[in-house]
C-alpha positions as CSV (number, residue, x, y, z in Angstrom):
1,M,51.0,-10.3,-30.5
2,S,52.6,-9.7,-34.0
3,E,54.2,-6.6,-35.2
4,E,51.2,-6.0,-37.7
5,E,48.8,-6.3,-34.8
6,M,50.8,-3.8,-32.7
7,N,50.5,-1.3,-35.5
8,L,46.7,-1.6,-36.1
9,I,44.7,1.6,-35.7
10,P,41.4,1.7,-33.6
11,L,38.2,3.0,-35.0
12,S,38.5,6.5,-33.4
13,K,41.9,6.9,-34.8
14,A,40.9,5.9,-38.3
15,A,38.0,8.4,-38.2
16,E,40.3,11.1,-37.2
17,I,42.7,10.2,-40.0
18,L,39.8,10.1,-42.5
19,G,38.3,13.3,-41.1
20,V,34.9,11.8,-40.5
21,N,33.0,10.6,-37.5
22,R,32.9,7.1,-36.0
23,Q,29.6,6.4,-37.5
24,T,30.8,7.1,-41.0
25,V,33.5,4.6,-40.5
26,D,31.1,2.0,-39.2
27,T,29.0,2.5,-42.3
28,W,32.0,2.1,-44.5
29,V,32.9,-1.2,-42.7
30,R,29.3,-2.4,-43.3
31,K,29.5,-1.5,-47.1
32,G,33.0,-3.1,-47.5
33,K,34.9,0.1,-48.1
34,L,37.2,-0.4,-45.2
35,P,38.2,-3.9,-44.1
36,V,38.6,-4.7,-40.3
37,A,41.9,-6.2,-39.7
38,S,41.1,-7.5,-36.4
39,L,38.5,-7.6,-33.6
40,V,39.5,-7.3,-30.0
41,G,36.4,-7.8,-28.0
42,R,34.0,-5.5,-29.5
43,Y,36.7,-3.0,-30.9
44,R,37.5,-2.9,-34.5
45,L,41.1,-2.3,-35.5
46,F,42.4,-1.3,-39.0
47,R,45.5,-1.7,-41.0
48,P,47.2,1.7,-41.5
49,G,47.7,0.9,-45.1
50,D,43.9,0.4,-45.6
51,V,42.9,3.6,-43.8
52,E,45.5,5.6,-45.9
53,A,44.4,4.0,-49.2
54,L,40.7,5.1,-48.3
55,R,42.0,8.5,-47.4
56,K,43.9,9.0,-50.6
57,E,40.8,7.6,-52.5
58,R,38.5,10.2,-50.8
59,Q,41.1,13.0,-51.4
60,A,41.3,12.2,-55.1
61,K,37.5,12.2,-55.4
62,M,37.3,15.6,-53.6
63,V,39.8,17.1,-56.0
64,S,37.9,15.7,-59.0
65,K,34.6,17.1,-57.7
66,K,36.3,20.6,-57.2
67,E,37.6,20.5,-60.6
68,E,34.2,19.7,-62.1
69,I,32.7,22.5,-60.0
70,V,35.4,25.0,-61.2
71,A,34.9,23.9,-64.9
72,T,31.3,24.7,-64.9
73,F,31.8,28.3,-64.1
């Protein structure tokens, strides 16, 4: 097993990092928002960098939406 494979994140941990449930991560995988790095049996594993990039993207969108809401008042 390579070093990269040893650092892969299981779906449950990815969901925890992203602050969503497992079904949401499944949906994002199907829509292509989060690539699967490896399949081990039926378990999907993700690269930490991919999970972190999506987390930052979601956070930036949330901040942007919050600023829009504040600007309307």
